[in-house]
MMTF fields as JSON, N, C-alpha, C and O atoms, coordinates in Angstrom:
{
  "mmtfVersion": "1.0.0",
  "mmtfProducer": "UNKNOWN",
  "numBonds": 387,
  "numAtoms": 388,
  "numGroups": 97,
  "numChains": 1,
  "numModels": 1,
  "chainsPerModel": [1],
  "groupsPerChain": [97],
  "chainIdList": ["A"],
  "bondAtomList": [4, 2, 8, 6, 12, 10, 16, 14, 20, 18, 24, 22, 28, 26, 32, 30, 36, 34, 40, 38, 44, 42, 48, 46, 52, 50, 56, 54, 60, 58, 64, 62, 68, 66, 72, 70, 76, 74, 80, 78, 84, 82, 88, 86, 92, 90, 96, 94, 100, 98, 104, 102, 108, 106, 112, 110, 116, 114, 120, 118, 124, 122, 128, 126, 132, 130, 136, 134, 140, 138, 144, 142, 148, 146, 152, 150, 156, 154, 160, 158, 164, 162, 168, 166, 172, 170, 176, 174, 180, 178, 184, 182, 188, 186, 192, 190, 196, 194, 200, 198, 204, 202, 208, 206, 212, 210, 216, 214, 220, 218, 224, 222, 228, 226, 232, 230, 236, 234, 240, 238, 244, 242, 248, 246, 252, 250, 256, 254, 260, 258, 264, 262, 268, 266, 272, 270, 276, 274, 280, 278, 284, 282, 288, 286, 292, 290, 296, 294, 300, 298, 304, 302, 308, 306, 312, 310, 316, 314, 320, 318, 324, 322, 328, 326, 332, 330, 336, 334, 340, 338, 344, 342, 348, 346, 352, 350, 356, 354, 360, 358, 364, 362, 368, 366, 372, 370, 376, 374, 380, 378, 384, 382],
  "bondOrderList": [1, 1, 1, 1, 1, 1, 1, 1, 1, 1, 1, 1, 1, 1, 1, 1, 1, 1, 1, 1, 1, 1, 1, 1, 1, 1, 1, 1, 1, 1, 1, 1, 1, 1, 1, 1, 1, 1, 1, 1, 1, 1, 1, 1, 1, 1, 1, 1, 1, 1, 1, 1, 1, 1, 1, 1, 1, 1, 1, 1, 1, 1, 1, 1, 1, 1, 1, 1, 1, 1, 1, 1, 1, 1, 1, 1, 1, 1, 1, 1, 1, 1, 1, 1, 1, 1, 1, 1, 1, 1, 1, 1, 1, 1, 1, 1],
  "groupList": [{"groupName": "UNK", "atomNameList": ["N", "CA", "C", "O"], "elementList": ["N", "C", "C", "O"], "formalChargeList": [0, 0, 0, 0], "bondAtomList": [1, 0, 2, 1, 3, 2], "bondOrderList": [1, 1, 2], "singleLetterCode": "X", "chemCompType": "L-PEPTIDE LINKING"}],
  "groupTypeList": [0, 0, 0, 0, 0, 0, 0, 0, 0, 0, 0, 0, 0, 0, 0, 0, 0, 0, 0, 0, 0, 0, 0, 0, 0, 0, 0, 0, 0, 0, 0, 0, 0, 0, 0, 0, 0, 0, 0, 0, 0, 0, 0, 0, 0, 0, 0, 0, 0, 0, 0, 0, 0, 0, 0, 0, 0, 0, 0, 0, 0, 0, 0, 0, 0, 0, 0, 0, 0, 0, 0, 0, 0, 0, 0, 0, 0, 0, 0, 0, 0, 0, 0, 0, 0, 0, 0, 0, 0, 0, 0, 0, 0, 0, 0, 0, 0],
  "groupIdList": [1, 2, 3, 4, 5, 6, 7, 8, 9, 10, 11, 12, 13, 14, 15, 16, 17, 18, 19, 20, 21, 22, 23, 24, 25, 26, 27, 28, 29, 30, 31, 32, 33, 34, 35, 36, 37, 38, 39, 40, 41, 42, 43, 44, 45, 46, 47, 48, 49, 50, 51, 52, 53, 54, 55, 56, 57, 58, 59, 60, 61, 62, 63, 64, 65, 66, 67, 68, 69, 70, 71, 72, 73, 74, 75, 76, 77, 78, 79, 80, 81, 82, 83, 84, 85, 86, 87, 88, 89, 90, 91, 92, 93, 94, 95, 96, 97],
  "secStructList": [7, 2, 2, 2, 2, 2, 2, 1, 1, 1, 1, 7, 7, 7, 2, 2, 2, 2, 2, 2, 2, 2, 2, 2, 2, 2, 2, 2, 2, 2, 2, 2, 6, 6, 7, 4, 4, 4, 6, 6, 1, 4, 4, 4, 4, 4, 4, 6, 7, 1, 2, 2, 2, 2, 2, 2, 2, 2, 2, 2, 2, 2, 6, 1, 1, 1, 2, 2, 2, 2, 2, 2, 2, 2, 2, 2, 2, 2, 2, 2, 2, 2, 2, 2, 2, 2, 2, 2, 2, 2, 6, 6, 7, 7, 7, 7, 7],
  "xCoordList": [-22.91, -23.212, -23.991, -23.764, -24.95, -25.731, -24.783, -25.016, -23.762, -22.833, -22.28, -22.149, -21.852, -21.148, -22.222, -21.976, -23.419, -24.377, -24.86, -25.347, -24.703, -25.177, -24.142, -24.625, -22.986, -22.091, -21.704, -21.18, -22.036, -21.828, -23.129, -23.551, -23.755, -25.038, -26.46, -27.54, -26.14, -27.209, -26.963, -27.916, -25.61, -25.271, -25.522, -25.08, -26.264, -26.661, -25.287, -24.803, -24.827, -23.678, -23.944, -24.003, -24.078, -24.362, -23.303, -22.197, -23.4, -22.151, -21.465, -20.285, -21.963, -21.375, -20.542, -19.371, -21.062, -20.402, -19.277, -18.16, -19.412, -18.238, -17.1, -15.939, -17.341, -16.336, -15.737, -14.515, -16.625, -15.935, -15.06, -13.983, -15.577, -14.845, -13.391, -12.334, -13.518, -12.301, -11.335, -10.143, -11.842, -11.064, -10.491, -9.423, -11.251, -10.851, -9.501, -8.466, -9.807, -8.984, -7.495, -6.397, -7.687, -6.448, -5.741, -4.551, -6.446, -5.661, -5.051, -3.884, -5.712, -5.432, -4.072, -3.027, -4.08, -2.975, -1.713, -0.646, -1.943, -0.753, -0.31, 0.921, -0.906, -0.412, 0.17, 1.078, -0.214, 0.357, 1.655, 2.459, 1.777, 2.962, 4.09, 5.129, 3.809, 4.647, 5.377, 6.504, 4.81, 5.249, 6.439, 6.156, 7.741, 8.744, 8.907, 9.507, 8.3, 8.267, 7.605, 7.804, 6.74, 5.974, 6.525, 5.943, 7.806, 8.383, 8.655, 9.111, 8.314, 8.424, 7.642, 8.15, 6.268, 5.479, 4.218, 4.156, 3.247, 1.937, 1.046, 0.028, 1.374, 0.55, 0.7, -0.136, 1.752, 1.87, 1.574, 1.609, 1.218, 0.45, -0.54, -0.507, -1.285, -2.43, -1.775, -2.17, -0.507, 0.169, 1.0, 1.484, 1.282, 2.281, 1.505, 1.852, 0.486, -0.134, -1.618, -2.262, -2.182, -3.372, -4.52, -5.673, -4.294, -5.376, -6.345, -7.516, -5.963, -7.07, -7.826, -9.03, -7.163, -8.026, -8.979, -10.006, -8.779, -9.57, -10.99, -12.122, -10.495, -11.732, -12.59, -13.803, -11.984, -12.797, -13.607, -14.718, -13.011, -13.843, -14.924, -16.005, -14.657, -15.975, -16.87, -18.074, -16.457, -17.467, -18.432, -19.623, -17.906, -18.489, -19.548, -20.709, -18.808, -19.572, -20.975, -22.063, -20.599, -21.783, -22.902, -24.078, -22.612, -23.646, -24.077, -24.342, -24.119, -24.732, -25.904, -25.878, -26.879, -28.11, -27.773, -27.918, -27.315, -27.229, -25.603, -24.712, -25.494, -23.871, -23.37, -22.291, -24.049, -23.385, -23.001, -21.981, -24.065, -23.726, -22.582, -21.769, -22.49, -21.284, -19.976, -18.914, -20.005, -18.768, -18.319, -17.13, -19.295, -19.05, -18.734, -17.999, -19.097, -18.822, -17.425, -16.624, -17.176, -15.891, -14.718, -13.638, -15.126, -14.088, -13.921, -12.761, -14.732, -14.869, -13.896, -12.937, -14.241, -13.428, -11.99, -11.185, -11.533, -10.092, -9.608, -8.518, -10.448, -9.97, -9.87, -9.262, -10.405, -10.344, -9.181, -8.408, -8.98, -8.234, -6.813, -5.882, -6.622, -5.139, -4.274, -3.085, -4.892, -4.083, -3.944, -2.883, -4.938, -4.959, -3.776, -3.192, -3.504, -2.365, -1.331, -0.622, -0.962, 0.231, 0.343, 1.434, -0.708, -0.833, -0.457, 0.247, -0.811, -0.446, 0.779, 1.292, 1.471, 2.782, 3.856, 4.938, 3.657, 4.899, 5.447, 6.654, 4.506, 5.365, 6.295, 7.247, 6.081, 6.762, 7.878, 8.639, 8.005, 9.193, 10.51, 10.547, 11.368, 12.679, 13.721, 13.658, 14.598, 15.528, 16.507, 16.91, 16.859, 17.667, 18.943, 19.754, 19.268, 20.745, 21.509, 22.701],
  "yCoordList": [-15.558, -15.219, -13.862, -13.018, -13.675, -12.405, -11.22, -10.126, -11.432, -10.205, -9.721, -8.502, -10.623, -10.146, -9.528, -8.517, -10.105, -9.574, -8.16, -7.346, -7.884, -6.684, -5.667, -4.55, -5.778, -4.685, -4.589, -3.597, -5.715, -5.78, -5.796, -6.813, -4.617, -4.634, -4.088, -3.815, -4.026, -3.651, -2.362, -1.8, -1.724, -0.645, 0.592, 0.552, 1.625, 2.7, 3.701, 4.209, 3.795, 4.581, 6.004, 6.185, 6.843, 8.245, 9.005, 8.465, 10.221, 11.138, 11.68, 11.961, 11.933, 12.186, 10.959, 11.133, 9.727, 8.513, 8.517, 8.334, 8.708, 8.381, 9.429, 9.035, 10.76, 11.636, 11.247, 11.226, 10.917, 10.462, 9.372, 9.306, 8.353, 7.166, 7.421, 7.006, 8.157, 8.555, 9.482, 9.206, 10.349, 11.179, 10.156, 10.371, 9.192, 8.174, 7.371, 7.309, 6.716, 5.873, 6.647, 6.104, 7.79, 8.814, 9.018, 8.714, 9.565, 9.796, 8.699, 8.819, 7.562, 6.415, 6.002, 5.857, 5.84, 5.441, 6.277, 5.79, 7.454, 8.273, 8.286, 8.295, 8.29, 8.166, 6.934, 7.002, 5.838, 4.69, 4.349, 3.486, 5.112, 4.938, 5.97, 6.051, 6.768, 7.423, 6.882, 7.304, 5.926, 5.228, 4.343, 3.253, 4.599, 4.131, 2.545, 1.632, 2.441, 1.042, -0.001, -1.193, 0.48, -0.514, -0.723, -1.414, -0.03, -0.229, -1.752, -2.559, -1.988, -3.482, -4.469, -5.509, -4.052, -4.988, -4.939, -4.189, -5.81, -5.944, -4.746, -4.519, -4.03, -2.949, -1.661, -0.758, -1.673, -0.756, -1.042, -0.189, -2.35, -2.881, -1.89, -1.794, -1.263, -0.331, 0.558, 0.762, 1.11, 2.197, 1.71, 2.561, 0.411, -0.013, -0.929, -0.852, -1.78, -2.418, -2.299, -1.931, -2.556, -2.041, -2.865, -2.472, -3.923, -5.07, -4.144, -4.028, -3.552, -2.803, -1.806, -1.684, -1.013, -0.141, -0.751, -0.129, -1.758, -2.607, -2.975, -2.818, -3.625, -3.869, -2.594, -2.72, -1.444, -0.301, 0.079, 0.596, -0.195, 0.271, -0.693, -0.337, -1.952, -2.844, -2.594, -2.779, -2.2, -1.939, -0.62, -0.548, 0.14, 1.306, 1.065, 1.472, 0.242, 0.002, -0.987, -0.826, -1.98, -2.91, -2.116, -2.467, -1.253, -0.735, 0.727, 1.663, 0.836, 2.046, 1.338, 0.187, 2.206, 1.639, 1.507, 0.474, 2.712, 2.664, 2.615, 2.97, 2.145, 1.979, 3.182, 3.37, 4.327, 5.747, 6.304, 6.915, 5.935, 6.307, 5.879, 6.629, 4.607, 3.851, 4.216, 4.213, 4.488, 4.904, 6.299, 6.557, 7.16, 8.7, 8.59, 9.481, 7.758, 7.674, 6.984, 7.327, 6.113, 5.351, 6.449, 6.664, 6.994, 8.299, 9.338, 9.735, 9.843, 10.962, 10.28, 10.906, 9.026, 8.575, 8.395, 8.694, 8.009, 7.969, 9.524, 9.928, 10.245, 11.744, 12.521, 13.591, 12.089, 12.744, 11.962, 12.716, 10.83, 9.967, 9.942, 10.147, 9.732, 9.64, 10.965, 10.942, 12.048, 13.33, 13.639, 14.131, 13.406, 13.575, 12.896, 13.404, 11.603, 10.94, 11.612, 11.859, 12.096, 12.675, 14.115, 14.545, 14.744, 16.195, 15.708, 16.455, 14.732, 14.487, 13.991, 14.149, 13.303, 12.613, 13.627, 13.53, 14.6, 15.486, 16.388, 16.631, 16.979, 17.558, 16.792, 17.334, 15.461, 14.657, 13.906, 13.167, 14.076, 13.445, 14.311, 15.536, 13.574, 13.948, 13.755, 12.782, 14.657, 14.534, 13.479, 13.331, 12.741, 11.533, 11.689, 10.802, 13.079, 13.387, 13.987, 14.291],
  "zCoordList": [16.971, 15.693, 15.676, 14.809, 16.699, 16.714, 16.946, 16.431, 17.688, 17.967, 16.83, 16.715, 15.772, 14.599, 13.752, 13.094, 13.744, 12.734, 13.25, 12.464, 14.652, 15.213, 14.7, 14.51, 14.462, 14.221, 12.583, 12.077, 11.92, 10.477, 9.713, 9.164, 9.697, 8.95, 9.786, 9.262, 11.109, 11.812, 12.447, 12.988, 12.453, 13.057, 11.937, 10.789, 12.459, 11.599, 11.72, 12.731, 10.239, 10.254, 9.712, 8.496, 10.442, 10.317, 9.846, 9.867, 9.394, 8.985, 10.148, 9.934, 11.505, 12.677, 13.037, 13.376, 12.989, 13.312, 12.416, 12.901, 11.119, 10.261, 10.587, 10.472, 10.992, 11.25, 12.557, 12.703, 13.574, 14.818, 14.685, 15.278, 13.778, 13.843, 13.159, 13.634, 11.991, 11.263, 12.424, 12.559, 13.054, 14.069, 15.328, 15.901, 15.598, 16.638, 16.246, 16.909, 14.879, 14.432, 14.104, 14.232, 13.733, 13.283, 14.482, 14.565, 15.532, 16.765, 17.401, 17.774, 17.596, 18.032, 17.18, 17.814, 15.943, 14.961, 15.31, 15.685, 15.156, 15.434, 16.575, 16.618, 17.678, 18.87, 19.329, 20.157, 18.916, 19.228, 18.398, 18.751, 17.262, 16.457, 16.829, 16.174, 17.948, 18.513, 19.579, 19.834, 20.274, 21.545, 21.271, 20.776, 21.499, 21.191, 21.88, 21.313, 23.099, 23.516, 22.819, 23.053, 21.878, 21.048, 19.666, 18.829, 19.426, 18.168, 17.873, 18.683, 16.64, 16.118, 17.007, 17.428, 17.292, 18.076, 17.099, 16.125, 17.475, 16.708, 17.097, 16.442, 18.069, 18.397, 17.39, 17.383, 16.618, 15.558, 14.365, 13.479, 14.142, 12.844, 12.15, 10.923, 12.774, 12.499, 11.41, 10.262, 12.143, 11.191, 10.139, 9.393, 9.914, 9.008, 7.958, 6.779, 8.319, 7.199, 7.061, 8.044, 6.008, 5.499, 6.124, 5.946, 6.806, 7.063, 8.019, 7.657, 9.088, 9.807, 9.127, 9.352, 8.238, 7.375, 6.441, 6.17, 5.985, 5.098, 5.801, 5.345, 7.315, 8.048, 8.535, 8.703, 8.743, 8.985, 7.784, 7.899, 6.564, 5.221, 5.007, 4.537, 5.351, 5.158, 6.4, 6.224, 7.628, 8.647, 8.166, 8.47, 7.575, 7.003, 5.915, 5.874, 4.97, 3.879, 4.067, 3.515, 4.96, 5.132, 6.09, 5.986, 6.843, 7.471, 6.853, 7.608, 5.59, 4.875, 4.071, 3.635, 3.967, 3.173, 1.558, 0.904, 1.079, -0.631, -0.914, -0.143, -2.069, -2.345, -2.409, -1.846, -3.133, -3.209, -1.728, -1.409, -0.943, 0.379, 0.982, 1.522, 0.9, 1.422, 0.655, 1.276, -0.49, -1.319, -0.784, -0.596, -0.556, -0.028, 1.399, 1.826, 2.177, 3.695, 3.785, 4.654, 2.975, 3.109, 2.502, 3.051, 1.421, 1.018, 2.001, 2.118, 2.69, 3.663, 4.902, 5.354, 5.348, 6.399, 5.992, 6.874, 4.95, 4.565, 4.349, 4.755, 3.737, 3.633, 4.832, 4.807, 5.881, 7.127, 7.952, 8.544, 8.06, 9.011, 8.474, 9.253, 7.346, 6.816, 6.814, 7.133, 6.46, 6.665, 8.018, 8.402, 8.869, 10.432, 11.22, 12.177, 10.634, 11.215, 11.032, 12.008, 9.707, 9.452, 10.158, 10.533, 10.295, 11.06, 12.549, 13.228, 12.971, 14.467, 14.67, 15.778, 13.644, 13.916, 13.569, 14.147, 12.67, 12.181, 13.278, 13.291, 14.345, 15.354, 16.085, 16.645, 16.129, 17.38, 16.609, 17.235, 15.231, 14.326, 14.746, 14.861, 14.908, 15.186, 14.01, 13.258, 13.91, 12.677, 13.11, 14.264, 12.03, 11.942, 11.908, 12.175, 11.506, 11.211, 12.567, 12.521]
}
């Protein structure tokens, strides 16, 4: 129980950590989505379903001191991570025609 409490509410979520977390999750998601061996497996779920992203948002929110800080950090997290996923994946896309 103490392990869960350590990460949900006891972790100091600073701005550099939010940016790093956004960069890391975006790069991981974009790269894992490009591996053709993993197509139609649960490894690519992070790129298809919203479940992991809700967990990431909750992690950021519960580790912030104030509600407005949590809202801003969560917004910045998605503002950085989601476009970055697209920007990493686009050069690797092949034409389906």
